[in-house]
C-alpha positions as CSV (number, residue, x, y, z in Angstrom):
1,M,-54.0,-16.0,-28.3
2,P,-55.9,-19.1,-27.3
3,S,-55.1,-22.2,-29.4
4,H,-58.7,-22.8,-30.5
5,I,-58.9,-19.2,-31.9
6,C,-55.5,-19.7,-33.7
7,L,-56.9,-22.9,-35.3
8,S,-60.1,-21.1,-36.3
9,L,-58.1,-18.2,-37.9
10,K,-55.9,-20.7,-39.7
11,T,-59.0,-22.4,-41.1
12,L,-60.4,-19.1,-42.4
13,H,-57.1,-18.1,-44.0
14,C,-56.9,-21.5,-45.8
15,H,-60.2,-20.7,-47.6
16,N,-58.9,-17.2,-48.5
17,R,-62.3,-15.6,-48.3
18,Q,-62.1,-12.1,-49.8
19,D,-65.4,-11.0,-48.3
20,F,-64.5,-12.1,-44.8
21,S,-63.4,-9.4,-42.4
22,L,-61.9,-10.2,-39.0
23,K,-61.8,-7.7,-36.1
24,L,-60.2,-8.2,-32.7
25,V,-62.2,-6.5,-29.9
26,T,-60.7,-6.0,-26.5
27,K,-61.9,-4.1,-23.5
28,A,-59.6,-1.2,-24.6
29,T,-61.1,-1.1,-28.2
30,A,-64.7,-1.9,-27.4
31,K,-65.6,1.8,-27.5
32,Q,-64.5,2.0,-31.1
33,Y,-67.4,-0.3,-32.1
34,I,-69.9,0.7,-29.3
35,I,-69.8,4.5,-29.2
36,D,-72.6,4.8,-26.6
37,I,-71.2,2.1,-24.3
38,H,-73.0,2.0,-21.0
39,S,-71.4,3.9,-18.0
40,A,-71.7,0.8,-15.9
41,F,-69.6,-1.3,-18.3
42,D,-66.4,-1.1,-16.3
43,R,-68.2,-2.2,-13.1
44,L,-69.5,-5.4,-14.7
45,I,-67.7,-8.7,-14.0
46,P,-65.7,-10.0,-17.0
47,A,-68.4,-12.5,-18.1
48,H,-71.1,-9.8,-18.1
49,Q,-68.8,-7.4,-20.0
50,A,-68.4,-10.1,-22.7
51,D,-72.2,-10.6,-22.8
52,Y,-72.8,-6.9,-23.1
53,V,-70.3,-6.4,-25.9
54,R,-71.7,-9.4,-27.8
55,C,-75.3,-8.2,-27.5
56,R,-74.4,-4.6,-28.5
57,L,-72.4,-5.8,-31.5
58,L,-75.4,-7.9,-32.7
59,E,-77.6,-4.8,-32.2
60,I,-75.3,-2.5,-34.1
61,F,-74.1,-4.8,-36.9
62,G,-77.1,-7.1,-37.0
63,G,-77.0,-10.8,-37.6
64,M,-76.7,-13.8,-35.2
65,Y,-74.3,-15.1,-32.7
66,V,-71.9,-17.9,-33.8
67,D,-69.2,-19.4,-31.6
68,I,-65.9,-19.2,-33.5
69,D,-65.1,-22.8,-32.5
70,I,-67.7,-23.8,-35.1
71,V,-65.3,-22.7,-37.8
72,A,-62.7,-25.2,-36.7
73,L,-65.1,-28.1,-35.8
74,Q,-67.2,-28.1,-38.9
75,S,-66.7,-28.1,-42.6
76,F,-66.1,-24.4,-43.3
77,K,-67.6,-24.5,-46.8
78,K,-70.8,-26.1,-45.6
79,W,-71.0,-23.7,-42.7
80,Y,-70.3,-20.7,-44.9
81,D,-72.8,-21.7,-47.6
82,Y,-75.5,-22.1,-45.1
83,L,-74.9,-18.8,-43.3
84,T,-74.1,-16.4,-46.0
85,Q,-77.8,-15.4,-46.1
86,Y,-77.2,-13.6,-42.8
87,D,-75.1,-10.9,-41.4
88,I,-72.9,-13.0,-39.1
89,V,-71.2,-11.8,-35.9
90,G,-69.0,-14.5,-34.5
91,Y,-67.5,-14.2,-31.0
92,S,-65.2,-16.0,-28.7
93,W,-64.5,-15.2,-25.0
94,K,-61.2,-15.6,-23.1
95,P,-62.2,-15.3,-19.4
96,D,-58.8,-15.1,-17.9
97,G,-57.3,-12.2,-19.9
98,D,-57.9,-8.8,-21.3
99,E,-59.3,-10.1,-24.5
100,I,-63.1,-9.8,-24.9
101,G,-63.2,-11.8,-28.0
102,N,-62.9,-12.1,-31.8
103,I,-65.8,-11.0,-33.9
104,F,-66.2,-11.6,-37.6
105,Y,-69.0,-10.8,-39.9
106,I,-70.1,-11.5,-43.5
107,R,-72.1,-8.8,-45.1
108,S,-75.3,-10.4,-46.4
109,R,-76.3,-9.9,-50.0
110,L,-80.0,-10.4,-48.9
111,N,-79.9,-7.4,-46.6
112,Y,-79.7,-5.0,-49.5
113,N,-83.0,-6.3,-50.8
114,L,-85.0,-6.1,-47.6
115,D,-88.2,-4.0,-47.7
116,P,-87.8,-1.3,-45.0
117,Y,-91.6,-1.3,-44.5
118,E,-91.6,-5.1,-43.9
119,T,-88.7,-4.7,-41.5
120,I,-90.6,-2.0,-39.5
121,L,-93.7,-4.2,-39.4
122,H,-91.7,-7.1,-38.2
123,Y,-90.0,-5.0,-35.5
124,R,-93.4,-3.5,-34.3
125,H,-94.9,-7.0,-34.2
126,N,-92.2,-8.2,-31.9
127,E,-92.4,-5.0,-29.8
128,K,-96.2,-5.5,-29.5
129,M,-95.8,-9.1,-28.4
130,Q,-93.2,-8.2,-25.8
131,N,-95.4,-5.3,-24.5
132,L,-98.3,-7.7,-24.0
133,T,-96.1,-9.8,-21.6
134,R,-95.5,-8.3,-18.2
135,I,-92.8,-9.7,-16.0
136,L,-91.7,-9.0,-12.4
137,C,-88.0,-9.7,-11.8
138,L,-86.8,-10.8,-8.4
139,I,-83.1,-10.4,-8.1
140,L,-81.3,-12.1,-5.2
141,T,-78.4,-10.2,-3.8
142,S,-76.7,-9.7,-0.4
143,A,-75.5,-6.8,1.8
144,N,-71.8,-7.1,0.6
145,T,-72.7,-7.1,-3.1
146,L,-75.6,-4.6,-3.0
147,V,-73.5,-1.6,-4.1
148,T,-71.3,-3.6,-6.6
149,R,-73.0,-6.5,-8.4
150,A,-76.5,-5.3,-7.8
151,R,-75.6,-1.8,-8.8
152,A,-74.4,-3.1,-12.2
153,V,-77.7,-5.0,-12.7
154,H,-79.7,-1.9,-11.5
155,E,-77.9,0.3,-14.1
156,T,-78.2,-2.2,-17.0
157,W,-81.0,-4.7,-17.6
158,A,-83.2,-4.5,-14.4
159,S,-85.1,-1.5,-15.6
160,R,-86.2,-3.4,-18.7
161,C,-88.4,-5.6,-16.5
162,D,-91.9,-4.1,-16.0
163,K,-91.0,-4.0,-12.3
164,Y,-88.2,-5.5,-10.3
165,Y,-87.1,-6.0,-6.7
166,F,-83.7,-6.8,-5.2
167,I,-84.1,-9.5,-2.5
168,C,-81.6,-8.7,0.2
169,E,-81.5,-9.8,3.8
170,T,-80.3,-6.4,5.1
171,I,-79.0,-3.0,4.0
172,P,-75.3,-2.6,4.6
173,K,-74.0,0.0,7.1
174,N,-71.2,2.6,6.9
175,L,-72.3,3.7,3.4
176,T,-71.0,6.8,1.6
177,N,-73.4,9.5,0.6
178,N,-73.3,8.4,-3.0
179,E,-74.0,4.8,-2.0
180,I,-76.9,5.9,0.1
181,Q,-78.4,7.8,-2.8
182,L,-77.8,4.7,-5.0
183,I,-79.7,2.4,-2.7
184,K,-82.6,4.9,-2.4
185,S,-82.9,4.6,-6.2
186,M,-83.0,0.8,-6.1
187,S,-86.2,-1.2,-5.5
188,I,-85.4,-3.4,-2.5
189,A,-88.1,-5.8,-1.2
190,P,-88.6,-5.6,2.6
191,I,-87.6,-9.2,3.4
192,N,-85.8,-9.6,6.7
193,N,-86.5,-13.2,7.7
194,T,-83.4,-14.7,6.2
195,L,-79.6,-14.8,6.5
196,P,-76.7,-14.2,4.1
197,G,-74.9,-17.0,2.4
198,Y,-75.5,-19.8,-0.1
199,D,-77.0,-22.1,2.6
200,H,-80.0,-19.7,2.8
201,L,-80.6,-19.1,-0.9
202,T,-83.6,-21.4,-1.1
203,L,-85.4,-19.6,1.8
204,K,-84.5,-16.3,0.3
205,S,-86.0,-17.4,-3.1
206,R,-89.2,-18.7,-1.4
207,L,-89.6,-15.4,0.6
208,G,-89.1,-13.4,-2.6
209,F,-91.8,-15.4,-4.4
210,Y,-94.1,-15.1,-1.4
211,F,-93.6,-11.3,-1.3
212,A,-94.5,-11.2,-5.1
213,Y,-97.6,-13.3,-4.5
214,E,-98.8,-11.1,-1.6
215,H,-98.3,-7.8,-3.4
216,H,-98.4,-8.5,-7.1
217,Q,-100.1,-11.8,-7.9
218,N,-102.5,-10.1,-10.3
219,D,-100.2,-7.5,-11.8
220,F,-97.9,-9.6,-13.9
221,D,-98.0,-12.6,-16.2
222,W,-94.6,-14.1,-15.1
223,F,-92.3,-13.9,-12.2
224,V,-88.6,-14.2,-12.9
225,K,-86.0,-15.1,-10.3
226,A,-82.4,-14.1,-11.1
227,D,-79.1,-13.5,-9.2
228,D,-77.0,-10.4,-9.0
229,D,-74.4,-12.1,-11.3
230,T,-77.1,-12.7,-14.0
231,Y,-77.2,-10.9,-17.3
232,L,-80.7,-11.1,-18.7
233,I,-81.8,-10.0,-22.1
234,V,-85.3,-9.1,-21.1
235,E,-86.6,-8.6,-24.7
236,N,-85.7,-12.1,-25.7
237,L,-87.3,-13.5,-22.5
238,K,-90.5,-11.6,-23.2
239,L,-90.6,-12.8,-26.7
240,F,-90.3,-16.4,-25.5
241,L,-92.9,-16.0,-22.8
242,S,-95.4,-14.3,-25.1
243,K,-95.9,-17.7,-26.7
244,Q,-96.6,-19.5,-23.4
245,N,-99.8,-20.1,-21.6
246,T,-100.0,-17.8,-18.6
247,S,-102.9,-19.8,-17.1
248,E,-100.8,-22.9,-16.8
249,P,-98.7,-23.2,-13.6
250,I,-95.2,-24.0,-15.0
251,T,-91.6,-23.1,-14.5
252,F,-88.8,-22.6,-17.1
253,G,-85.1,-22.7,-16.5
254,Y,-82.6,-24.9,-14.8
255,N,-83.6,-26.9,-11.7
256,F,-80.7,-26.2,-9.3
257,K,-80.0,-29.1,-6.9
């Protein structure tokens, strides 16, 4: 077990919290906590598997994400007193092994007093705000990852966009019948004026945005550029974008140099 997790567990045991329950989740045991785990889970790269498990645990158990390192780096009493108002799901990822992470949760006393009607209203308000925001997702991929990485994106988060296209320089050859059917089910933008490789990503991105401008400039509020190794929580993005001005030309995200 990684040293930082051992230190965190030692910190927790020192405080001897009786209402603190620790669970170890691995790839092998994830289905014990996520009964309806997605069929594409095993095809995700390890980092995406970790993201998926974390998001589903939050969905199932409720609460918020807290890195387990916080337990070791901060005063546990101060941290605990501040966060006991929530259901907490903590998580830590070990990328080079079979371990998906450690989760822990504290059952909130406040949750038992929530008004179900108010909860439903809050949920419907968020859902309404998200539905008012329409996004087009442009997902960059390549011929040699179209039936692997792009497939995982296609079968998980891409369909949550209002519309999406994979930006690929060409369709791979020598496909099996199943792979041909898979590609037919994927929305692939007809962009052919580029080459594979990292040296051509800028041109591929520009052509993708130009394609979106030519065909969908008035159909969506926002255009999202992502890669085939991206895991996007579309609902959170829509909630963020619902508070932004769609009439102002602006970009959000990291400026890659």
